[in-house]
A tleap script that builds the chain and sets N, CA, C and O, in Angstrom:
source leaprc.protein.ff14SB
mol = sequence {
  NMET ARG ILE PHE LEU SER ILE ALA ALA PHE
  LEU ILE LEU PHE PRO ALA THR ILE PHE ALA
  LEU ASN TYR MET GLY LEU ILE ASN TYR GLN
  PHE PHE ALA PRO LYS TYR GLU ALA ALA ARG
  ARG GLU VAL PHE GLU ASN THR GLN SER TYR
  GLN GLN GLY SER VAL ARG ASP PHE ASP ASN
  LEU TYR LEU ALA TYR VAL GLN ALA LYS SER
  GLU GLY GLU LYS ALA VAL ILE LEU ASP THR
  LEU ARG HIE ARG THR ALA GLY VAL GLN HIE
  ASP SER ILE PRO PRO ARG VAL ARG ALA LEU
  LEU GLY CILE
}
set mol.1.N position { 109.757 90.629 3.642 }
set mol.1.CA position { 108.841 91.434 4.427 }
set mol.1.C position { 108.626 90.794 5.799 }
set mol.1.O position { 108.528 91.481 6.815 }
set mol.2.N position { 108.557 89.469 5.800 }
set mol.2.CA position { 108.308 88.757 7.046 }
set mol.2.C position { 109.493 88.921 8.007 }
set mol.2.O position { 109.300 89.039 9.217 }
set mol.3.N position { 110.687 88.929 7.478 }
set mol.3.CA position { 111.877 89.114 8.306 }
set mol.3.C position { 111.892 90.516 8.903 }
set mol.3.O position { 112.219 90.700 10.076 }
set mol.4.N position { 111.533 91.500 8.085 }
set mol.4.CA position { 111.476 92.879 8.566 }
set mol.4.C position { 110.477 93.019 9.711 }
set mol.4.O position { 110.785 93.685 10.699 }
set mol.5.N position { 109.300 92.419 9.616 }
set mol.5.CA position { 108.294 92.480 10.677 }
set mol.5.C position { 108.770 91.755 11.939 }
set mol.5.O position { 108.505 92.195 13.057 }
set mol.6.N position { 109.470 90.648 11.742 }
set mol.6.CA position { 110.004 89.917 12.897 }
set mol.6.C position { 111.040 90.742 13.631 }
set mol.6.O position { 111.041 90.788 14.861 }
set mol.7.N position { 111.921 91.394 12.892 }
set mol.7.CA position { 112.943 92.248 13.510 }
set mol.7.C position { 112.293 93.441 14.203 }
set mol.7.O position { 112.681 93.800 15.315 }
set mol.8.N position { 111.313 94.052 13.557 }
set mol.8.CA position { 110.616 95.200 14.148 }
set mol.8.C position { 109.882 94.785 15.422 }
set mol.8.O position { 109.907 95.514 16.414 }
set mol.9.N position { 109.237 93.635 15.405 }
set mol.9.CA position { 108.532 93.145 16.592 }
set mol.9.C position { 109.523 92.862 17.715 }
set mol.9.O position { 109.253 93.162 18.878 }
set mol.10.N position { 110.668 92.287 17.365 }
set mol.10.CA position { 111.694 92.006 18.365 }
set mol.10.C position { 112.220 93.300 18.973 }
set mol.10.O position { 112.401 93.396 20.187 }
set mol.11.N position { 112.466 94.303 18.114 }
set mol.11.CA position { 112.994 95.576 18.614 }
set mol.11.C position { 111.989 96.310 19.502 }
set mol.11.O position { 112.378 97.125 20.338 }
set mol.12.N position { 110.721 96.029 19.326 }
set mol.12.CA position { 109.699 96.660 20.164 }
set mol.12.C position { 109.434 95.825 21.416 }
set mol.12.O position { 109.336 96.373 22.514 }
set mol.13.N position { 109.318 94.520 21.263 }
set mol.13.CA position { 108.958 93.656 22.389 }
set mol.13.C position { 110.099 93.425 23.371 }
set mol.13.O position { 109.859 93.301 24.572 }
set mol.14.N position { 111.326 93.365 22.888 }
set mol.14.CA position { 112.452 93.127 23.795 }
set mol.14.C position { 112.611 94.248 24.825 }
set mol.14.O position { 112.690 93.949 26.017 }
set mol.15.N position { 112.662 95.527 24.424 }
set mol.15.CA position { 112.749 96.595 25.435 }
set mol.15.C position { 111.502 96.651 26.332 }
set mol.15.O position { 111.601 96.953 27.522 }
set mol.16.N position { 110.333 96.359 25.751 }
set mol.16.CA position { 109.113 96.361 26.562 }
set mol.16.C position { 109.173 95.262 27.624 }
set mol.16.O position { 108.745 95.471 28.759 }
set mol.17.N position { 109.696 94.107 27.260 }
set mol.17.CA position { 109.835 93.011 28.225 }
set mol.17.C position { 110.839 93.372 29.313 }
set mol.17.O position { 110.596 93.109 30.490 }
set mol.18.N position { 111.954 93.967 28.936 }
set mol.18.CA position { 112.959 94.397 29.912 }
set mol.18.C position { 112.351 95.428 30.857 }
set mol.18.O position { 112.550 95.348 32.069 }
set mol.19.N position { 111.618 96.386 30.320 }
set mol.19.CA position { 110.967 97.406 31.145 }
set mol.19.C position { 109.973 96.762 32.112 }
set mol.19.O position { 109.936 97.108 33.293 }
set mol.20.N position { 109.171 95.828 31.607 }
set mol.20.CA position { 108.177 95.165 32.468 }
set mol.20.C position { 108.848 94.375 33.583 }
set mol.20.O position { 108.376 94.390 34.720 }
set mol.21.N position { 109.936 93.690 33.274 }
set mol.21.CA position { 110.653 92.932 34.302 }
set mol.21.C position { 111.271 93.858 35.341 }
set mol.21.O position { 111.243 93.556 36.534 }
set mol.22.N position { 111.827 94.979 34.902 }
set mol.22.CA position { 112.369 95.955 35.853 }
set mol.22.C position { 111.275 96.535 36.735 }
set mol.22.O position { 111.472 96.715 37.937 }
set mol.23.N position { 110.143 96.824 36.153 }
set mol.23.CA position { 109.022 97.371 36.912 }
set mol.23.C position { 108.533 96.358 37.950 }
set mol.23.O position { 108.217 96.727 39.081 }
set mol.24.N position { 108.473 95.087 37.563 }
set mol.24.CA position { 108.060 94.059 38.513 }
set mol.24.C position { 109.098 93.921 39.632 }
set mol.24.O position { 108.741 93.672 40.784 }
set mol.25.N position { 110.370 94.081 39.299 }
set mol.25.CA position { 111.418 94.064 40.320 }
set mol.25.C position { 111.267 95.226 41.283 }
set mol.25.O position { 111.493 95.074 42.484 }
set mol.26.N position { 110.885 96.388 40.765 }
set mol.26.CA position { 110.662 97.552 41.612 }
set mol.26.C position { 109.481 97.319 42.555 }
set mol.26.O position { 109.552 97.665 43.734 }
set mol.27.N position { 108.415 96.746 42.050 }
set mol.27.CA position { 107.258 96.439 42.891 }
set mol.27.C position { 107.646 95.406 43.950 }
set mol.27.O position { 107.255 95.521 45.111 }
set mol.28.N position { 108.407 94.413 43.545 }
set mol.28.CA position { 108.888 93.397 44.481 }
set mol.28.C position { 109.743 94.034 45.576 }
set mol.28.O position { 109.575 93.723 46.755 }
set mol.29.N position { 110.656 94.920 45.191 }
set mol.29.CA position { 111.511 95.610 46.167 }
set mol.29.C position { 110.674 96.485 47.098 }
set mol.29.O position { 110.918 96.527 48.304 }
set mol.30.N position { 109.698 97.176 46.543 }
set mol.30.CA position { 108.844 98.043 47.341 }
set mol.30.C position { 108.104 97.241 48.410 }
set mol.30.O position { 107.894 97.735 49.518 }
set mol.31.N position { 107.715 96.030 48.093 }
set mol.31.CA position { 106.997 95.197 49.048 }
set mol.31.C position { 107.940 94.592 50.088 }
set mol.31.O position { 107.624 94.580 51.278 }
set mol.32.N position { 109.095 94.091 49.646 }
set mol.32.CA position { 109.976 93.355 50.544 }
set mol.32.C position { 111.021 94.211 51.254 }
set mol.32.O position { 111.553 93.782 52.278 }
set mol.33.N position { 111.332 95.390 50.758 }
set mol.33.CA position { 112.381 96.212 51.368 }
set mol.33.C position { 112.109 96.516 52.839 }
set mol.33.O position { 113.030 96.389 53.647 }
set mol.34.N position { 110.886 96.914 53.236 }
set mol.34.CA position { 110.657 97.153 54.666 }
set mol.34.C position { 110.858 95.894 55.513 }
set mol.34.O position { 111.321 95.983 56.651 }
set mol.35.N position { 110.521 94.750 54.979 }
set mol.35.CA position { 110.703 93.500 55.720 }
set mol.35.C position { 112.182 93.176 55.887 }
set mol.35.O position { 112.607 92.753 56.962 }
set mol.36.N position { 112.971 93.371 54.827 }
set mol.36.CA position { 114.412 93.165 54.916 }
set mol.36.C position { 115.030 94.129 55.926 }
set mol.36.O position { 115.881 93.737 56.725 }
set mol.37.N position { 114.602 95.380 55.888 }
set mol.37.CA position { 115.157 96.389 56.790 }
set mol.37.C position { 114.806 96.074 58.240 }
set mol.37.O position { 115.650 96.235 59.123 }
set mol.38.N position { 113.585 95.632 58.501 }
set mol.38.CA position { 113.188 95.271 59.865 }
set mol.38.C position { 114.011 94.091 60.367 }
set mol.38.O position { 114.428 94.076 61.526 }
set mol.39.N position { 114.246 93.114 59.518 }
set mol.39.CA position { 115.060 91.957 59.921 }
set mol.39.C position { 116.501 92.379 60.172 }
set mol.39.O position { 117.123 91.926 61.133 }
set mol.40.N position { 117.035 93.243 59.315 }
set mol.40.CA position { 118.401 93.720 59.491 }
set mol.40.C position { 118.544 94.487 60.801 }
set mol.40.O position { 119.529 94.318 61.521 }
set mol.41.N position { 117.565 95.324 61.107 }
set mol.41.CA position { 117.616 96.111 62.341 }
set mol.41.C position { 117.522 95.214 63.567 }
set mol.41.O position { 118.226 95.435 64.552 }
set mol.42.N position { 116.665 94.211 63.517 }
set mol.42.CA position { 116.526 93.289 64.647 }
set mol.42.C position { 117.834 92.543 64.900 }
set mol.42.O position { 118.245 92.377 66.049 }
set mol.43.N position { 118.482 92.099 63.834 }
set mol.43.CA position { 119.766 91.417 63.981 }
set mol.43.C position { 120.800 92.373 64.554 }
set mol.43.O position { 121.570 91.998 65.438 }
set mol.44.N position { 120.823 93.615 64.055 }
set mol.44.CA position { 121.781 94.609 64.553 }
set mol.44.C position { 121.582 94.880 66.030 }
set mol.44.O position { 122.552 94.941 66.785 }
set mol.45.N position { 120.323 95.047 66.457 }
set mol.45.CA position { 120.060 95.361 67.856 }
set mol.45.C position { 120.366 94.201 68.791 }
set mol.45.O position { 120.503 94.405 69.998 }
set mol.46.N position { 120.473 93.002 68.265 }
set mol.46.CA position { 120.792 91.844 69.098 }
set mol.46.C position { 122.270 91.474 69.070 }
set mol.46.O position { 122.661 90.465 69.657 }
set mol.47.N position { 123.102 92.275 68.398 }
set mol.47.CA position { 124.529 91.989 68.392 }
set mol.47.C position { 125.140 92.385 69.724 }
set mol.47.O position { 124.650 93.279 70.413 }
set mol.48.N position { 126.214 91.705 70.069 }
set mol.48.CA position { 126.878 91.961 71.345 }
set mol.48.C position { 127.454 93.378 71.383 }
set mol.48.O position { 127.383 94.041 72.417 }
set mol.49.N position { 128.014 93.842 70.288 }
set mol.49.CA position { 128.611 95.175 70.271 }
set mol.49.C position { 127.564 96.263 70.492 }
set mol.49.O position { 127.834 97.247 71.180 }
set mol.50.N position { 126.371 96.097 69.916 }
set mol.50.CA position { 125.308 97.089 70.126 }
set mol.50.C position { 124.852 97.073 71.580 }
set mol.50.O position { 124.654 98.126 72.186 }
set mol.51.N position { 124.686 95.875 72.137 }
set mol.51.CA position { 124.245 95.752 73.529 }
set mol.51.C position { 125.271 96.387 74.468 }
set mol.51.O position { 124.904 97.146 75.365 }
set mol.52.N position { 126.546 96.082 74.267 }
set mol.52.CA position { 127.589 96.644 75.122 }
set mol.52.C position { 127.693 98.158 74.951 }
set mol.52.O position { 127.907 98.882 75.924 }
set mol.53.N position { 127.544 98.631 73.725 }
set mol.53.CA position { 127.581 100.070 73.478 }
set mol.53.C position { 126.428 100.791 74.153 }
set mol.53.O position { 126.601 101.896 74.667 }
set mol.54.N position { 125.259 100.178 74.155 }
set mol.54.CA position { 124.105 100.782 74.821 }
set mol.54.C position { 124.340 100.878 76.323 }
set mol.54.O position { 124.071 101.912 76.935 }
set mol.55.N position { 124.840 99.800 76.914 }
set mol.55.CA position { 125.109 99.806 78.359 }
set mol.55.C position { 126.154 100.866 78.694 }
set mol.55.O position { 126.014 101.594 79.676 }
set mol.56.N position { 127.200 100.949 77.878 }
set mol.56.CA position { 128.244 101.949 78.107 }
set mol.56.C position { 127.675 103.363 77.973 }
set mol.56.O position { 128.037 104.254 78.741 }
set mol.57.N position { 126.797 103.563 77.010 }
set mol.57.CA position { 126.163 104.868 76.818 }
set mol.57.C position { 125.304 105.239 78.031 }
set mol.57.O position { 125.327 106.378 78.496 }
set mol.58.N position { 124.545 104.257 78.538 }
set mol.58.CA position { 123.731 104.512 79.727 }
set mol.58.C position { 124.607 104.858 80.923 }
set mol.58.O position { 124.287 105.766 81.690 }
set mol.59.N position { 125.712 104.136 81.083 }
set mol.59.CA position { 126.636 104.418 82.188 }
set mol.59.C position { 127.252 105.810 82.053 }
set mol.59.O position { 127.376 106.536 83.039 }
set mol.60.N position { 127.635 106.175 80.841 }
set mol.60.CA position { 128.207 107.513 80.622 }
set mol.60.C position { 127.198 108.605 80.945 }
set mol.60.O position { 127.552 109.619 81.548 }
set mol.61.N position { 125.955 108.408 80.553 }
set mol.61.CA position { 124.927 109.400 80.868 }
set mol.61.C position { 124.656 109.455 82.373 }
set mol.61.O position { 124.411 110.528 82.924 }
set mol.62.N position { 124.701 108.302 83.031 }
set mol.62.CA position { 124.514 108.274 84.481 }
set mol.62.C position { 125.633 109.055 85.177 }
set mol.62.O position { 125.376 109.850 86.081 }
set mol.63.N position { 126.870 108.820 84.749 }
set mol.63.CA position { 127.994 109.554 85.343 }
set mol.63.C position { 127.889 111.049 85.064 }
set mol.63.O position { 128.201 111.865 85.931 }
set mol.64.N position { 127.458 111.409 83.878 }
set mol.64.CA position { 127.261 112.826 83.565 }
set mol.64.C position { 126.174 113.420 84.456 }
set mol.64.O position { 126.278 114.574 84.874 }
set mol.65.N position { 125.136 112.643 84.749 }
set mol.65.CA position { 124.064 113.106 85.630 }
set mol.65.C position { 124.609 113.340 87.043 }
set mol.65.O position { 124.311 114.361 87.664 }
set mol.66.N position { 125.398 112.403 87.543 }
set mol.66.CA position { 125.954 112.517 88.897 }
set mol.66.C position { 126.893 113.715 88.977 }
set mol.66.O position { 126.929 114.401 89.998 }
set mol.67.N position { 127.648 113.974 87.922 }
set mol.67.CA position { 128.625 115.062 87.929 }
set mol.67.C position { 128.025 116.416 87.553 }
set mol.67.O position { 128.703 117.439 87.659 }
set mol.68.N position { 126.781 116.438 87.123 }
set mol.68.CA position { 126.145 117.697 86.713 }
set mol.68.C position { 126.010 118.618 87.912 }
set mol.68.O position { 125.708 118.182 89.022 }
set mol.69.N position { 126.239 119.902 87.666 }
set mol.69.CA position { 126.223 120.878 88.755 }
set mol.69.C position { 124.853 121.525 88.948 }
set mol.69.O position { 124.437 121.763 90.082 }
set mol.70.N position { 124.161 121.806 87.872 }
set mol.70.CA position { 122.877 122.505 88.002 }
set mol.70.C position { 121.713 121.548 87.767 }
set mol.70.O position { 121.861 120.475 87.183 }
set mol.71.N position { 120.564 121.977 88.242 }
set mol.71.CA position { 119.346 121.171 88.042 }
set mol.71.C position { 118.937 121.142 86.575 }
set mol.71.O position { 118.335 120.171 86.117 }
set mol.72.N position { 119.257 122.189 85.845 }
set mol.72.CA position { 118.950 122.227 84.415 }
set mol.72.C position { 119.723 121.159 83.653 }
set mol.72.O position { 119.169 120.466 82.799 }
set mol.73.N position { 121.006 121.035 83.971 }
set mol.73.CA position { 121.824 119.995 83.336 }
set mol.73.C position { 121.286 118.609 83.671 }
set mol.73.O position { 121.184 117.744 82.801 }
set mol.74.N position { 120.951 118.410 84.921 }
set mol.74.CA position { 120.435 117.110 85.356 }
set mol.74.C position { 119.124 116.780 84.648 }
set mol.74.O position { 118.891 115.631 84.272 }
set mol.75.N position { 118.277 117.778 84.468 }
set mol.75.CA position { 116.992 117.549 83.798 }
set mol.75.C position { 117.203 117.145 82.344 }
set mol.75.O position { 116.519 116.256 81.837 }
set mol.76.N position { 118.145 117.795 81.679 }
set mol.76.CA position { 118.419 117.473 80.279 }
set mol.76.C position { 118.990 116.059 80.161 }
set mol.76.O position { 118.583 115.297 79.284 }
set mol.77.N position { 119.922 115.709 81.033 }
set mol.77.CA position { 120.529 114.372 80.993 }
set mol.77.C position { 119.486 113.313 81.322 }
set mol.77.O position { 119.454 112.258 80.688 }
set mol.78.N position { 118.642 113.581 82.299 }
set mol.78.CA position { 117.592 112.630 82.665 }
set mol.78.C position { 116.606 112.437 81.516 }
set mol.78.O position { 116.160 111.321 81.252 }
set mol.79.N position { 116.275 113.523 80.843 }
set mol.79.CA position { 115.384 113.426 79.683 }
set mol.79.C position { 116.031 112.606 78.567 }
set mol.79.O position { 115.360 111.803 77.919 }
set mol.80.N position { 117.321 112.804 78.344 }
set mol.80.CA position { 118.050 112.022 77.347 }
set mol.80.C position { 118.059 110.548 77.721 }
set mol.80.O position { 117.868 109.689 76.861 }
set mol.81.N position { 118.278 110.249 78.987 }
set mol.81.CA position { 118.249 108.858 79.448 }
set mol.81.C position { 116.881 108.234 79.220 }
set mol.81.O position { 116.789 107.097 78.758 }
set mol.82.N position { 115.826 108.958 79.534 }
set mol.82.CA position { 114.468 108.438 79.314 }
set mol.82.C position { 114.223 108.155 77.829 }
set mol.82.O position { 113.626 107.143 77.462 }
set mol.83.N position { 114.693 109.063 77.001 }
set mol.83.CA position { 114.500 108.909 75.556 }
set mol.83.C position { 115.252 107.687 75.034 }
set mol.83.O position { 114.704 106.914 74.249 }
set mol.84.N position { 116.485 107.509 75.457 }
set mol.84.CA position { 117.307 106.400 74.944 }
set mol.84.C position { 116.898 105.053 75.503 }
set mol.84.O position { 117.137 104.028 74.864 }
set mol.85.N position { 116.290 105.025 76.671 }
set mol.85.CA position { 115.868 103.744 77.248 }
set mol.85.C position { 114.451 103.369 76.845 }
set mol.85.O position { 113.971 102.299 77.221 }
set mol.86.N position { 113.782 104.208 76.100 }
set mol.86.CA position { 112.379 103.956 75.748 }
set mol.86.C position { 112.197 102.668 74.950 }
set mol.86.O position { 111.234 101.941 75.195 }
set mol.87.N position { 113.063 102.366 74.027 }
set mol.87.CA position { 112.878 101.188 73.193 }
set mol.87.C position { 113.761 100.016 73.574 }
set mol.87.O position { 113.908 99.069 72.801 }
set mol.88.N position { 114.348 100.069 74.760 }
set mol.88.CA position { 115.300 99.042 75.177 }
set mol.88.C position { 114.657 98.153 76.232 }
set mol.88.O position { 113.880 98.623 77.063 }
set mol.89.N position { 114.987 96.861 76.193 }
set mol.89.CA position { 114.483 95.950 77.219 }
set mol.89.C position { 115.077 96.340 78.569 }
set mol.89.O position { 116.241 96.730 78.659 }
set mol.90.N position { 114.261 96.228 79.613 }
set mol.90.CA position { 114.692 96.689 80.928 }
set mol.90.C position { 115.847 95.880 81.501 }
set mol.90.O position { 116.607 96.405 82.316 }
set mol.91.N position { 116.006 94.610 81.100 }
set mol.91.CA position { 117.113 93.822 81.664 }
set mol.91.C position { 118.464 94.307 81.154 }
set mol.91.O position { 119.480 94.073 81.809 }
set mol.92.N position { 118.505 94.972 80.013 }
set mol.92.CA position { 119.779 95.435 79.486 }
set mol.92.C position { 120.174 96.815 80.018 }
set mol.92.O position { 121.260 97.306 79.711 }
set mol.93.N position { 119.310 97.438 80.805 }
set mol.93.CA position { 119.623 98.731 81.405 }
set mol.93.C position { 120.301 98.463 82.753 }
set mol.93.O position { 119.794 97.674 83.550 }
set mol.94.N position { 121.440 99.111 83.014 }
set mol.94.CA position { 122.125 98.893 84.290 }
set mol.94.C position { 121.218 99.242 85.478 }
set mol.94.O position { 120.402 100.158 85.385 }
set mol.95.N position { 121.359 98.514 86.591 }
set mol.95.CA position { 120.473 98.724 87.746 }
set mol.95.C position { 120.476 100.152 88.279 }
set mol.95.O position { 119.424 100.670 88.655 }
set mol.96.N position { 121.642 100.796 88.317 }
set mol.96.CA position { 121.674 102.161 88.865 }
set mol.96.C position { 120.942 103.144 87.956 }
set mol.96.O position { 120.375 104.124 88.438 }
set mol.97.N position { 120.948 102.895 86.661 }
set mol.97.CA position { 120.193 103.755 85.730 }
set mol.97.C position { 118.694 103.503 85.903 }
set mol.97.O position { 117.891 104.436 85.883 }
set mol.98.N position { 118.326 102.224 86.074 }
set mol.98.CA position { 116.901 101.909 86.324 }
set mol.98.C position { 116.421 102.572 87.593 }
set mol.98.O position { 115.308 103.095 87.641 }
set mol.99.N position { 117.260 102.557 88.638 }
set mol.99.CA position { 116.881 103.197 89.896 }
set mol.99.C position { 116.716 104.706 89.701 }
set mol.99.O position { 115.791 105.309 90.245 }
set mol.100.N position { 117.604 105.300 88.934 }
set mol.100.CA position { 117.528 106.729 88.684 }
set mol.100.C position { 116.248 107.093 87.924 }
set mol.100.O position { 115.615 108.112 88.203 }
set mol.101.N position { 115.880 106.246 86.963 }
set mol.101.CA position { 114.673 106.499 86.167 }
set mol.101.C position { 113.400 106.031 86.848 }
set mol.101.O position { 112.303 106.405 86.435 }
set mol.102.N position { 113.533 105.223 87.881 }
set mol.102.CA position { 112.353 104.707 88.568 }
set mol.102.C position { 111.659 103.606 87.795 }
set mol.102.O position { 110.437 103.470 87.856 }
set mol.103.N position { 112.437 102.821 87.068 }
set mol.103.CA position { 111.865 101.712 86.275 }
set mol.103.C position { 111.844 100.464 87.118 }
set mol.103.O position { 111.404 99.412 86.653 }
savepdb mol mol.pdb
quit
């Protein structure tokens, strides 16, 4: 009888322990995931390829602005430039784009 109770207790407690450990892992992930993501994003934004791509994108938008024929096109491109430069440090924006935006 004692062996049967031990086996029954094991069959009940083992899955409960696994469930509790998984749940604690989920709570741990819920707490730390935003911190990991913020660190990953910061590292990504400081890579040379991202910085060069941003500068190239700003230059392409500047050239599109210069080549735009109508004021409507220019307004849309200028608005896009303002939007994309909003979260970027001003030293990484090319001087001619800064002059165009009045930064």
